[in-house]
Backbone bond lengths (Angstrom), bond angles and torsions (degrees), N, CA, C in turn:
res aa  C-N    CA-C-N  psi(-1)  N-CA   C-N-CA  omega(-1)  CA-C   N-CA-C  phi
1 X - - - 1.474 - - 1.553 107.57 -
2 X 1.359 119.56 -43.62 1.406 123.17 -177.31 1.549 109.61 -61.45
3 X 1.273 114.10 -43.59 1.535 117.98 -179.95 1.521 111.26 -64.60
4 X 1.369 112.49 -42.68 1.473 117.33 -178.68 1.507 112.97 -60.39
5 X 1.369 115.67 -41.87 1.489 119.12 177.77 1.482 114.12 -67.94
6 X 1.338 115.29 -33.45 1.463 118.49 177.73 1.476 108.64 -67.75
7 X 1.346 120.44 -42.58 1.430 122.25 -179.02 1.488 111.15 -65.77
8 X 1.316 117.70 -41.22 1.502 121.16 178.43 1.511 109.05 -59.19
9 X 1.322 117.03 -48.13 1.464 119.55 175.68 1.509 116.48 -56.10
10 X 1.303 113.63 -47.74 1.454 117.14 177.71 1.521 114.04 -62.76
11 X 1.326 117.03 -38.65 1.463 124.19 178.96 1.604 105.20 -60.46
12 X 1.285 113.70 -44.03 1.508 113.61 -178.94 1.488 114.03 -66.01
13 X 1.359 115.20 -41.79 1.494 116.29 -179.98 1.501 107.67 -67.48
14 X 1.312 120.71 -32.75 1.447 122.55 -178.64 1.527 110.14 -63.72
15 X 1.371 114.32 -48.30 1.460 120.89 178.68 1.519 115.10 -57.72
16 X 1.400 114.72 -39.64 1.425 120.96 -172.44 1.526 110.24 -87.35
17 X 1.320 119.15 -42.51 1.440 121.02 -166.11 1.561 113.01 -110.00
18 X 1.349 117.67 -21.41 1.488 122.09 -168.56 1.507 112.68 -52.90
19 X 1.403 117.84 -64.38 1.412 122.00 -179.19 1.531 115.21 -66.04
20 X 1.314 121.21 -42.24 1.494 118.05 -178.92 1.495 110.78 -65.54
21 X 1.347 118.20 -37.48 1.517 117.17 -177.46 1.508 108.16 -70.67
22 X 1.296 118.31 -35.47 1.512 119.52 178.93 1.487 109.73 -65.42
23 X 1.324 123.15 -46.15 1.448 126.21 174.21 1.520 110.37 -56.33
24 X 1.303 114.73 -51.64 1.479 118.78 179.36 1.531 114.53 -54.92
25 X 1.341 118.65 -39.26 1.432 120.54 177.51 1.509 110.74 -63.01
26 X 1.362 116.32 -48.28 1.437 121.06 -175.48 1.458 112.14 -61.76
27 X 1.350 116.01 -31.28 1.512 120.75 -177.76 1.545 110.38 -84.11
28 X 1.307 120.96 -31.37 1.491 122.54 -168.09 1.465 113.06 -75.27
29 X 1.327 118.44 -24.96 1.415 122.05 -179.51 1.544 109.27 -154.97
30 X 1.349 119.26 112.46 1.473 123.86 -173.02 1.427 111.26 -91.21
31 X 1.361 117.90 2.37 1.493 119.12 -174.51 1.478 114.89 -121.47
32 X 1.284 117.69 2.27 1.502 122.33 179.50 1.540 111.34 -104.06
33 X 1.252 116.23 158.67 1.476 123.61 166.12 1.490 108.49 -105.27
34 X 1.350 118.76 122.99 1.510 122.87 178.14 1.445 107.41 -83.74
35 X 1.304 119.01 129.86 1.459 127.45 176.88 1.520 107.96 -111.20
36 X 1.402 116.65 117.66 1.363 119.71 -173.91 1.498 110.71 -124.42
37 X 1.398 117.69 97.41 1.460 119.23 173.61 1.540 111.82 -65.42
38 X 1.343 115.66 166.23 1.444 120.07 173.78 1.521 110.90 -72.65
39 X 1.349 116.72 -166.48 1.514 119.95 -156.73 1.506 108.31 -83.86
40 X 1.344 120.19 -47.02 1.495 118.82 -163.19 1.536 111.67 -82.45
41 X 1.333 112.57 167.93 1.530 118.17 175.26 1.437 114.31 -56.01
42 X 1.331 116.61 -44.10 1.445 119.14 176.89 1.530 114.12 -64.53
43 X 1.298 118.39 -38.53 1.445 122.11 174.45 1.507 110.72 -59.30
44 X 1.372 117.90 -40.27 1.481 117.99 178.25 1.503 111.52 -67.00
45 X 1.284 117.56 -43.80 1.469 120.52 179.22 1.479 112.99 -58.64
46 X 1.335 115.81 -44.71 1.484 118.29 176.00 1.468 113.65 -63.64
47 X 1.368 119.09 -51.22 1.438 122.49 -176.77 1.545 111.37 -62.76
48 X 1.392 114.88 -42.63 1.446 115.51 -178.82 1.520 113.41 -73.99
49 X 1.309 117.12 -19.18 1.395 121.89 174.08 1.525 117.68 -64.31
50 X 1.410 112.02 -17.90 1.419 119.32 178.06 1.525 113.65 -112.27
51 X 1.328 115.98 4.68 1.427 119.27 -173.21 1.502 114.66 -65.41
52 X 1.323 115.67 -42.08 1.503 123.82 179.44 1.489 108.79 -58.33
53 X 1.366 119.60 -48.77 1.479 127.21 179.99 1.500 109.23 -58.80
54 X 1.410 116.87 -48.03 1.475 123.18 179.51 1.490 110.05 -56.62
55 X 1.298 117.27 -48.13 1.490 123.96 -174.56 1.518 110.27 -65.71
56 X 1.359 118.10 -40.78 1.409 124.25 -179.77 1.515 111.77 -70.27
57 X 1.321 115.41 -44.92 1.568 119.17 -174.00 1.510 110.86 -66.21
58 X 1.342 115.45 -30.82 1.462 119.41 -174.90 1.547 108.47 -105.81
59 X 1.299 121.86 11.63 1.490 127.65 176.85 1.551 108.55 46.81
60 X 1.285 117.56 46.61 1.489 121.51 179.08 1.518 108.51 -79.60
61 X 1.326 115.37 130.68 1.485 120.97 -177.81 1.572 112.58 -84.82
62 X 1.354 115.54 -29.74 1.407 116.90 -175.75 1.539 110.69 -147.91
63 X 1.374 114.07 127.19 1.483 118.42 178.56 1.472 109.30 -123.91
64 X 1.258 113.88 132.90 1.521 119.92 175.50 1.602 106.95 -105.44
65 X 1.319 115.50 118.06 1.422 119.36 178.37 1.511 108.03 -91.64
66 X 1.366 111.56 129.97 1.498 117.35 -179.50 1.524 110.67 -100.76
67 X 1.310 115.85 129.05 1.500 119.09 -177.85 1.552 111.00 -138.84
68 X 1.331 115.36 152.89 1.455 115.12 164.36 1.491 111.08 -83.26
69 X 1.301 119.70 173.50 1.553 119.16 -177.04 1.516 112.37 -58.95
70 X 1.306 120.83 -33.05 1.483 120.77 -176.36 1.457 114.21 -78.22
71 X 1.380 120.26 0.29 1.490 123.35 -179.68 1.542 110.71 -113.72
72 X 1.310 115.66 5.30 1.532 118.93 -179.17 1.504 108.31 -59.42
73 X 1.303 115.84 -53.42 1.512 119.65 -172.75 1.563 111.44 -55.48
74 X 1.343 117.05 -47.71 1.451 121.41 -176.38 1.421 109.36 -66.76
75 X 1.354 117.98 -33.15 1.438 122.15 -178.17 1.543 112.83 -60.27
76 X 1.333 114.29 -35.21 1.424 118.59 -179.11 1.519 113.57 -74.74
77 X 1.286 118.08 -7.91 1.483 121.61 -178.97 1.509 106.23 -91.24
78 X 1.278 120.57 -0.64 1.544 125.47 179.58 1.543 105.36 -130.85
79 X 1.313 121.67 67.62 1.448 123.62 -170.48 1.531 115.63 -79.83
80 X 1.389 115.59 54.82 1.448 120.05 177.08 1.481 112.04 -102.83
81 X 1.328 120.35 -7.10 1.471 123.64 178.95 1.574 107.57 -85.28
82 X 1.318 113.25 165.54 1.439 120.24 178.34 1.501 115.04 -104.23
83 X 1.352 115.78 -34.53 1.435 119.31 173.31 1.543 110.12 -134.92
84 X 1.361 114.07 152.12 1.460 119.28 -177.85 1.541 106.22 -117.58
85 X 1.327 114.74 123.65 1.471 121.27 179.02 1.545 108.01 -109.93
86 X 1.275 121.96 114.37 1.432 127.08 -177.89 1.549 109.01 -96.48
87 X 1.304 121.07 116.14 1.394 123.09 -178.87 1.547 107.00 -108.60
88 X 1.303 118.58 143.29 1.445 120.25 169.87 1.557 110.72 -57.69
89 X 1.320 113.47 149.90 1.476 119.92 -175.57 1.543 114.76 -46.76
90 X 1.341 118.69 -50.51 1.469 120.53 -176.97 1.553 111.04 -60.33
91 X 1.392 117.90 -37.67 1.428 120.53 -178.42 1.541 108.21 -77.15
92 X 1.236 122.46 -35.54 1.431 125.41 177.32 1.531 109.68 -64.20
93 X 1.387 117.92 -50.30 1.415 123.49 -174.99 1.486 108.19 -62.92
94 X 1.376 114.72 -42.96 1.502 118.24 179.14 1.500 111.61 -58.24
95 X 1.366 115.55 -41.29 1.436 120.61 -174.90 1.551 109.70 -69.76
96 X 1.268 116.04 -44.97 1.455 122.02 -176.25 1.582 108.59 -62.07
97 X 1.345 111.33 -54.59 1.486 118.42 -175.17 1.542 113.97 -68.14
98 X 1.327 116.20 -22.83 1.443 121.32 177.31 1.530 108.04 -63.61
99 X 1.378 118.19 -33.02 1.384 120.22 178.05 1.513 114.09 -74.53
100 X 1.290 118.31 -1.76 1.481 122.40 179.15 1.490 112.12 -98.67
101 X 1.342 121.07 -10.12 1.434 123.29 178.58 1.498 109.47 -98.14
102 X 1.333 122.35 159.59 1.447 123.59 -174.14 1.521 114.17 -52.93
103 X 1.306 119.08 -53.53 1.477 119.20 -175.83 1.524 111.10 -67.83
104 X 1.351 113.81 -38.89 1.507 114.42 177.58 1.508 113.84 -68.04
105 X 1.339 115.58 -36.44 1.399 121.40 177.20 1.559 112.69 -58.68
106 X 1.368 113.38 -45.93 1.459 119.88 177.69 1.526 110.87 -61.40
107 X 1.330 115.80 -47.27 1.478 117.58 179.31 1.475 113.62 -59.96
108 X 1.342 117.50 -49.81 1.478 120.36 -177.14 1.498 112.91 -66.11
109 X 1.367 117.88 -30.98 1.439 119.66 175.63 1.492 115.16 -73.00
110 X 1.323 116.52 -37.05 1.447 121.66 -178.20 1.573 109.70 -84.07
111 X 1.215 121.33 -25.72 1.477 121.43 171.11 1.470 110.88 -80.01
112 X 1.263 114.86 100.62 1.471 122.33 -171.07 1.507 112.71 -69.58
113 X 1.307 117.01 -8.02 1.526 120.85 175.35 1.466 112.51 -96.30
114 X 1.350 120.14 5.76 1.519 120.13 176.25 1.582 103.68 -123.85
115 X 1.325 112.10 117.94 1.507 119.59 177.19 1.573 104.91 -113.56
116 X 1.354 113.51 98.99 1.406 121.33 -179.34 1.591 108.36 -94.69
117 X 1.296 115.99 109.20 1.474 120.07 -172.96 1.525 106.44 -89.36
118 X 1.259 118.15 59.37 1.438 122.40 179.85 1.557 106.25 -108.90
119 X 1.302 116.72 128.40 1.436 120.57 -171.92 1.548 113.31 -66.12
120 X 1.377 114.61 -32.23 1.440 115.74 -177.29 1.552 115.89 -70.03
121 X 1.306 114.51 -15.31 1.489 118.34 176.31 1.530 110.04 -69.52
122 X 1.278 117.71 -28.59 1.427 120.70 -170.05 1.593 114.17 -116.31
123 X 1.340 114.08 -7.67 1.479 118.55 -172.60 1.487 110.41 -145.32
124 X 1.365 117.93 130.79 1.496 120.36 179.83 1.505 107.70 -66.68
125 X 1.334 114.87 145.81 1.444 121.42 -174.32 1.474 114.42 -57.86
126 X 1.384 117.26 -37.37 1.454 117.50 -173.30 1.476 113.32 -72.38
127 X 1.355 118.70 -14.31 1.475 124.14 175.16 1.503 110.40 -70.89
128 X 1.316 121.53 -19.33 1.406 123.99 -177.94 1.527 108.99 -72.78
129 X 1.341 117.63 -29.66 1.431 119.00 -159.76 1.563 111.36 -90.99
130 X 1.347 111.61 131.41 1.446 122.14 177.29 1.559 112.37 43.25
131 X 1.340 115.03 42.88 1.479 119.04 -173.36 1.603 102.76 -120.95
132 X 1.290 117.97 103.64 1.531 121.19 178.78 1.515 114.11 -72.69
133 X 1.306 117.51 -8.87 1.413 121.91 -173.37 1.573 113.36 -89.30
134 X 1.402 115.78 -8.83 1.410 121.67 -179.25 1.473 112.08 -123.35
135 X 1.289 116.74 129.59 1.539 121.95 179.88 1.479 107.94 -122.90
136 X 1.399 116.97 148.49 1.458 121.39 -177.62 1.537 113.74 -58.51
137 X 1.397 116.65 -34.24 1.458 118.56 -177.15 1.539 110.75 -67.11
138 X 1.362 112.71 -38.29 1.495 117.32 179.07 1.579 109.01 -63.95
139 X 1.307 116.78 -42.45 1.441 119.46 -178.11 1.512 109.56 -67.22
140 X 1.306 117.45 -38.59 1.547 116.67 -178.43 1.603 105.50 -68.92
141 X 1.214 120.44 -39.59 1.435 121.36 -179.84 1.576 112.26 -62.04
142 X 1.348 111.88 -36.72 1.443 117.23 175.21 1.491 110.87 -67.77
143 X 1.336 120.19 -41.18 1.451 124.90 179.54 1.503 107.53 -60.09
144 X 1.376 118.43 -41.92 1.459 122.25 -175.13 1.541 110.11 -87.52
145 X 1.296 118.30 -6.54 1.460 120.72 -179.58 1.528 111.04 66.77
146 X 1.379 117.52 39.77 1.460 120.36 179.39 1.523 109.69 -96.29
147 X 1.346 113.32 164.77 1.477 116.97 176.06 1.524 111.17 -68.78
148 X 1.332 118.11 151.64 1.428 123.47 -177.21 1.532 111.82 -62.28
149 X 1.330 117.27 -31.48 1.481 118.61 -176.24 1.528 110.61 -85.77
150 X 1.304 118.58 2.30 1.530 119.22 179.74 1.570 104.78 -63.25
151 X 1.320 113.24 138.42 1.493 120.07 -179.44 1.581 110.34 -103.59
152 X 1.285 115.68 141.14 1.473 120.44 179.93 1.554 106.37 -73.15
153 X 1.235 115.77 138.28 1.444 121.41 174.49 1.524 113.00 -94.97
154 X 1.249 117.03 141.36 1.413 124.01 -179.01 1.580 109.98 -83.29
155 X 1.380 113.82 170.20 1.482 116.42 -178.18 1.479 111.99 -77.05
156 X 1.411 116.74 143.42 1.392 124.80 175.02 1.534 107.87 -88.37
157 X 1.338 117.23 83.47 1.497 122.69 -176.53 1.505 108.92 -86.26
158 X 1.275 121.95 123.17 1.424 123.61 176.27 1.501 115.74 -62.51
159 X 1.297 120.13 148.80 1.460 120.71 175.54 1.504 108.50 -60.50
160 X 1.340 114.94 129.47 1.437 120.09 -174.54 1.552 110.84 -126.65
161 X 1.282 116.24 136.90 1.469 120.32 -178.05 1.467 113.49 -67.50
162 X 1.355 119.63 109.55 1.505 125.12 175.19 1.494 115.97 -112.44
163 X 1.349 112.52 11.04 1.514 116.40 -176.84 1.509 111.83 -60.11
164 X 1.353 116.97 -40.46 1.454 118.66 -179.29 1.523 111.51 -65.59
165 X 1.348 119.89 -39.58 1.386 124.33 176.87 1.483 113.96 -62.45
166 X 1.386 115.17 -44.01 1.451 121.11 178.19 1.458 113.58 -63.41
167 X 1.312 120.20 -41.60 1.434 123.33 179.84 1.551 111.80 -69.66
168 X 1.318 112.54 -40.42 1.474 115.63 -177.54 1.458 113.84 -65.46
169 X 1.309 119.41 -32.75 1.443 121.92 -177.23 1.492 110.81 -109.15
170 X 1.331 120.71 18.44 1.483 126.55 174.00 1.537 110.48 45.92
171 X 1.263 113.67 51.09 1.516 120.54 176.14 1.483 112.85 -73.16
172 X 1.326 118.37 153.10 1.452 118.19 177.29 1.565 109.19 -120.49
173 X 1.291 118.27 130.82 1.429 122.39 -173.96 1.549 110.22 -57.15
174 X 1.263 118.11 126.07 1.488 124.40 174.41 1.500 114.07 72.07
175 X 1.369 115.45 7.14 1.440 117.39 -177.91 1.511 111.64 -137.04
176 X 1.304 118.68 25.73 1.394 124.89 179.55 1.527 114.35 -115.12
177 X 1.276 118.79 130.47 1.475 122.17 -178.43 1.530 108.05 -99.04
178 X 1.255 119.55 127.71 1.461 124.28 171.49 1.577 104.36 -98.43
179 X 1.320 111.93 112.67 1.466 118.92 172.56 1.491 111.98 -82.29
180 X 1.367 121.06 134.27 1.405 122.14 178.78 1.572 106.88 -131.32
181 X 1.317 112.79 83.87 1.461 117.77 -170.95 1.554 114.26 -82.87
182 X 1.339 119.50 -11.20 1.421 122.21 -172.54 1.502 112.12 -101.88
183 X 1.311 113.94 154.66 1.460 119.75 174.77 1.544 107.64 -149.54
184 X 1.375 114.33 143.16 1.407 117.82 178.68 1.538 112.17 -100.02
185 X 1.399 117.19 0.97 1.445 117.91 179.86 1.504 109.83 -66.48
186 X 1.415 111.84 132.55 1.449 115.23 -174.29 1.540 112.61 -73.94
187 X 1.324 115.97 -15.11 1.467 117.14 -178.29 1.570 109.58 -101.51
188 X 1.310 117.71 3.30 1.416 121.30 -175.33 1.515 110.06 -107.45
189 X 1.260 118.91 122.24 1.479 124.63 178.64 1.533 110.91 -78.14
190 X 1.336 117.05 134.46 1.442 120.40 174.48 1.451 109.59 -71.68
191 X 1.285 117.88 138.59 1.479 123.51 177.64 1.475 112.08 -84.35
192 X 1.326 115.12 138.82 1.516 121.10 -174.52 1.530 108.93 -53.89
193 X 1.321 116.14 137.17 1.414 122.92 -177.67 1.557 111.90 -61.06
194 X 1.324 118.33 -22.22 1.479 120.21 -176.25 1.582 108.84 -61.92
195 X 1.337 116.56 -31.87 1.436 117.37 -179.55 1.549 111.15 -66.25
196 X 1.334 116.23 -41.70 1.449 120.50 -178.25 1.513 111.43 -76.21
197 X 1.349 116.70 -26.70 1.515 116.45 176.56 1.505 106.66 -68.97
198 X 1.247 120.42 -46.56 1.444 122.60 -178.01 1.562 111.09 -65.77
199 X 1.333 115.39 -41.41 1.460 120.43 -178.97 1.546 109.57 -63.79
200 X 1.328 116.11 -42.13 1.492 121.11 -179.57 1.496 109.34 -60.17
201 X 1.366 116.74 -45.27 1.483 118.01 179.73 1.510 112.39 -63.82
202 X 1.272 118.98 -39.27 1.466 123.81 -179.20 1.528 107.86 -67.00
203 X 1.255 120.88 -43.69 1.438 124.45 178.03 1.520 112.31 -60.99
204 X 1.308 116.63 -43.78 1.519 120.97 -178.36 1.458 105.28 -66.55
205 X 1.295 118.49 -39.43 1.525 118.35 -178.11 1.507 110.18 -64.60
206 X 1.278 119.44 -23.21 1.511 121.80 -179.60 1.532 108.09 -94.41
207 X 1.334 121.28 10.72 1.450 119.28 173.49 1.520 117.05 100.69
208 X 1.354 117.69 0.53 1.480 120.01 -178.43 1.563 108.83 -90.32
209 X 1.319 113.84 149.29 1.405 121.64 169.52 1.572 105.40 -89.62
210 X 1.378 122.10 136.26 1.401 122.34 -172.02 1.563 108.57 -131.74
211 X 1.333 115.84 123.92 1.451 121.00 178.02 1.482 107.17 -132.57
212 X 1.400 114.90 162.37 1.492 119.95 -178.21 1.504 103.92 -110.54
213 X 1.368 114.36 127.53 1.486 122.01 177.17 1.538 107.04 -91.83
214 X 1.268 117.82 126.51 1.530 123.32 -173.63 1.475 112.61 -115.78
215 X 1.402 114.33 150.30 1.405 117.77 178.08 1.487 113.80 -89.58
216 X 1.340 119.65 -10.04 1.469 122.84 -177.54 1.564 107.47 -163.37
217 X 1.275 112.92 163.69 1.467 118.21 176.34 1.508 112.71 -67.22
218 X 1.307 118.73 -23.30 1.444 125.39 -179.11 1.547 111.90 -69.02
219 X 1.281 117.30 -25.29 1.507 120.93 178.43 1.470 113.20 -79.25
220 X 1.339 114.28 145.00 1.452 118.06 -176.95 1.559 109.30 -98.81
221 X 1.309 118.32 144.98 1.493 121.85 176.18 1.530 108.56 -70.82
222 X 1.274 116.27 156.63 1.541 118.59 169.52 1.495 109.41 -60.94
223 X 1.300 117.99 126.31 1.467 120.41 -179.53 1.497 110.20 -51.04
224 X 1.377 113.25 138.69 1.472 119.53 -173.38 1.480 116.54 89.36
225 X 1.358 116.65 0.01 1.440 121.35 -177.03 1.594 106.87 -132.58
226 X 1.314 117.05 158.28 1.474 119.85 171.92 1.521 111.44 -90.91
227 X 1.277 117.36 145.23 1.462 120.42 179.96 1.528 111.78 -98.36
228 X 1.321 115.51 143.42 1.422 121.55 -177.47 1.489 110.94 -129.96
229 X 1.378 121.17 120.54 1.395 124.79 176.33 1.561 107.44 -99.91
230 X 1.325 117.33 124.13 1.447 121.45 -173.94 1.500 110.07 -135.36
231 X 1.285 115.44 165.22 1.425 124.65 164.90 1.502 108.80 -71.74
232 X 1.333 117.92 164.76 1.441 120.97 174.71 1.546 114.02 -63.05
233 X 1.315 111.91 -38.36 1.500 116.33 177.42 1.538 113.34 -66.64
234 X 1.324 116.62 -36.74 1.487 121.88 171.10 1.439 114.01 -63.17
235 X 1.373 115.97 -41.85 1.482 121.98 -177.66 1.591 108.47 -66.78
236 X 1.259 114.00 -37.00 1.530 118.80 -178.69 1.536 107.37 -67.29
237 X 1.275 118.81 -49.20 1.460 121.03 179.66 1.534 112.41 -65.35
238 X 1.309 115.76 -34.32 1.429 119.25 178.78 1.555 110.53 -69.15
239 X 1.279 117.85 -39.45 1.488 123.40 175.14 1.451 111.65 -58.15
240 X 1.384 120.79 -45.42 1.450 126.01 175.77 1.447 108.19 -62.71
241 X 1.286 121.64 -43.81 1.548 121.23 -167.78 1.500 106.81 -80.10
242 X 1.384 115.80 -44.51 1.517 118.97 -177.34 1.495 111.55 -69.54
243 X 1.340 120.61 -45.61 1.422 119.85 176.17 1.526 113.99 113.00
244 X 1.347 120.59 -25.87 1.439 118.28 -172.95 1.459 109.54 -143.51
245 X 1.424 114.70 139.99 1.445 121.96 172.93 1.516 106.67 -129.64
246 X 1.388 118.14 123.75 1.461 123.47 -179.08 1.535 108.51 -128.98
247 X 1.279 116.31 135.43 1.495 115.40 177.02 1.511 111.10 172.11
248 X 1.399 109.41 -177.74 1.494 116.31 178.12 1.485 110.76 -70.81
249 X 1.301 116.05 131.40 1.497 121.49 -176.59 1.521 110.65 -48.92
250 X 1.283 113.94 125.61 1.475 120.18 175.45 1.474 109.70 -154.72
251 X 1.362 117.12 177.92 1.475 121.24 179.89 1.459 112.18 -60.17
252 X 1.291 122.11 -20.87 1.418 124.63 -179.28 1.550 112.11 -60.36
253 X 1.283 112.14 -31.24 1.498 119.56 -177.90 1.556 109.67 -74.54
254 X 1.342 118.46 -33.47 1.438 123.09 175.13 1.538 110.06 -64.18
255 X 1.360 115.53 -31.17 1.406 121.62 176.81 1.541 113.81 -76.24
256 X 1.296 118.72 -45.72 1.492 120.42 -175.82 1.541 112.82 -86.03
257 X 1.299 119.35 -10.02 1.505 119.53 -173.15 1.466 111.03 -61.12
258 X 1.347 119.82 -21.77 1.497 121.41 177.17 1.477 113.56 -94.49
259 X 1.365 118.49 7.94 1.418 118.83 -175.02 1.480 113.38 -85.04
260 X 1.267 121.04 -9.93 1.473 124.90 -178.04 1.548 114.37 89.89
261 X 1.309 117.49 2.70 1.442 118.97 177.88 1.568 110.34 -82.46
262 X 1.280 115.20 166.26 1.535 121.37 172.10 1.523 106.25 -86.03
263 X 1.412 109.29 137.15 1.511 114.66 -175.19 1.441 110.61 -129.16
264 X 1.354 114.81 140.22 1.519 122.79 168.47 1.550 106.99 -126.50
265 X 1.341 115.39 118.11 1.402 123.90 177.08 1.508 111.14 -106.31
266 X 1.334 118.96 125.50 1.430 121.47 179.85 1.505 112.85 -106.55
267 X 1.280 119.71 135.64 1.465 124.51 -178.05 1.587 105.69 -113.64
268 X 1.285 116.20 141.00 1.418 121.05 170.90 1.601 109.10 -71.02
269 X 1.335 117.82 152.53 1.400 119.84 -173.23 1.462 111.53 -64.18
270 X 1.374 121.54 -29.17 1.422 124.46 -177.76 1.538 117.08 -85.48
271 X 1.354 114.27 -0.71 1.509 118.82 179.77 1.494 109.34 -79.66
272 X 1.371 114.87 116.70 1.505 118.48 -171.36 1.459 111.70 -104.23
273 X 1.326 119.53 17.46 1.511 119.73 173.63 1.462 112.04 -118.83
274 X 1.354 118.09 24.81 1.473 120.92 -174.09 1.554 109.44 -70.53
275 X 1.352 122.10 -29.52 1.474 120.58 175.08 1.504 109.32 -72.07
276 X 1.213 119.08 -38.64 1.517 124.14 -174.67 1.555 106.92 -65.21
277 X 1.361 116.91 -44.15 1.454 118.97 -175.92 1.544 110.02 -103.48
278 X 1.242 119.94 25.81 1.456 123.91 178.61 1.476 113.77 -57.11
279 X 1.348 116.43 139.06 1.446 117.41 175.48 1.507 118.08 -75.48
280 X 1.340 114.58 -2.42 1.428 124.29 169.78 1.539 109.93 -76.60
281 X 1.326 115.70 82.41 1.502 121.73 -172.59 1.512 110.70 -74.39
282 X 1.316 119.70 132.81 1.474 122.47 170.90 1.504 111.68 -48.80
283 X 1.268 121.65 131.79 1.459 126.61 -179.80 1.559 110.98 78.51
284 X 1.352 119.19 1.44 1.374 121.34 171.52 1.531 115.69 83.26
285 X 1.347 115.07 173.58 1.472 122.60 176.15 1.559 106.51 -130.17
286 X 1.314 114.98 157.97 1.495 117.26 -173.68 1.473 118.24 -55.70
287 X 1.397 117.55 -35.93 1.534 117.58 -179.78 1.506 110.83 -86.19
288 X 1.357 120.00 4.35 1.436 118.96 171.67 1.519 115.22 80.40
289 X 1.363 112.82 151.65 1.482 117.13 -178.66 1.529 113.65 -67.36
290 X 1.390 114.63 -19.06 1.521 116.85 -176.92 1.588 109.89 -70.81
291 X 1.345 115.99 -11.57 1.403 118.78 -178.00 1.542 112.67 -108.22
292 X 1.283 115.70 15.26 1.468 121.63 176.81 1.560 111.71 -131.26
293 X 1.316 116.28 127.90 1.426 118.20 176.60 1.514 108.38 -125.74
294 X 1.303 119.69 147.46 1.452 128.69 176.35 1.513 109.60 -129.31
295 X 1.348 114.59 131.21 1.435 116.51 -177.51 1.609 108.34 -131.61
296 X 1.232 115.43 153.00 1.436 123.57 174.05 1.599 107.00 -104.91
297 X 1.302 117.99 125.29 1.477 120.40 178.65 1.541 107.07 -84.82
298 X 1.266 114.43 101.23 1.483 119.89 177.52 1.532 109.04 -84.83
299 X 1.331 117.48 145.74 1.482 117.97 178.55 1.539 113.71 -59.44
300 X 1.270 117.70 134.10 1.466 121.69 176.11 1.565 112.34 79.84
301 X 1.331 118.13 6.06 1.461 121.54 -178.37 1.548 112.44 -119.09
302 X 1.284 114.60 24.00 1.461 120.02 -176.97 1.479 110.33 -61.81
303 X 1.312 121.86 -44.80 1.502 123.05 -179.40 1.461 111.69 -61.25
304 X 1.341 116.64 -42.32 1.453 118.54 177.80 1.527 114.04 -64.58
305 X 1.317 115.34 -33.45 1.459 118.78 178.92 1.589 110.26 -70.30
306 X 1.321 111.75 -41.12 1.536 114.72 179.24 1.574 108.07 -66.34
307 X 1.302 117.89 -35.93 1.486 119.45 179.07 1.529 108.72 -63.21
308 X 1.322 116.18 -43.77 1.536 117.61 -179.01 1.452 110.78 -67.60
309 X 1.319 122.58 -38.49 1.486 125.07 179.99 1.559 107.15 -63.86
310 X 1.319 117.11 -43.75 1.434 119.48 -176.86 1.548 108.85 -66.01
311 X 1.310 117.45 -38.36 1.438 117.71 -179.83 1.586 111.30 -65.86
312 X 1.340 114.77 -38.44 1.436 118.28 175.54 1.570 112.84 -62.51
313 X 1.300 117.44 -42.93 1.445 122.75 -178.96 1.493 110.48 -64.89
314 X 1.352 118.09 -45.78 1.449 122.21 -177.93 1.529 109.10 -66.69
315 X 1.296 118.69 -36.05 1.480 120.59 178.82 1.491 107.82 -66.67
316 X 1.367 119.18 -46.63 1.504 119.12 177.77 1.461 114.28 -59.51
317 X 1.389 112.63 -42.53 1.451 117.39 -177.32 1.550 109.92 -67.80
318 X 1.278 120.17 -35.61 1.466 123.59 179.28 1.525 110.55 -65.44
319 X 1.348 115.37 -33.80 1.435 119.63 -178.69 1.555 115.95 -68.54
320 X 1.296 112.12 -21.14 1.543 116.34 -178.34 1.504 110.95 -110.98
321 X 1.302 121.24 -9.46 1.396 122.91 178.14 1.515 113.28 -69.94
């Protein structure tokens, strides 16, 4: 039902705003290239990670990055654009989704000054599903006409003061786990809290401090842990300082995977795009594949999954002790 309602809303915005916003963009500035990442935080991190290469390869003098209000912060971590255009969410969604329907796809592809980095424009939906041969980074590089060996750049997050947060929640350097159990992805199922409750208890028994990092005050921390609401910059610096991020696979992992922390991403068994969005990035990431784990939560195998995650964390912890 949630997914249906989201799709209905997006269809409405596309019908009302898609074409008018596209025409307005083409008329408002005839000398810029509009760069439009897809909707989620992870989509932004991936698309912006290749923006510098795209600009350089095509000798583009001026790029306008289009963002909704909730992507302004992450946009500033990839300072390769020349202008930032903030659109209200209905206008932004209408513009992005317009590029996914036949007439919009044709207009956005033929208008050389609009680069819509939406996967659906270039790839049929069923190719995303359970297909280990296609990865999101490869698709983005194809959209941008970049070389296959081009590497995604991570965010340039400024050093942010987290001392007050660390002291308030009694965190321990290199031995604190940030749980991230929530995801806003409409195709991603949230994992039952019982898994994280048990995992938190087991981690604390092994000497880890465990907290839940939250996206808003409305979200509840995993029972038995304290909840922390942070900015993205604070979350990045906490991940580096604390050492571990564990949770339901979401765009947050695409953001922190370049931070140098150890990561465990968990997929629900029904999620059929785990290969496409795998954290195993083609050409690698700076902290290496040995510091990233991805698991599928199979029904009835919760204890086995917790055991595997504990083994990973203890191995990582032993390597730095």
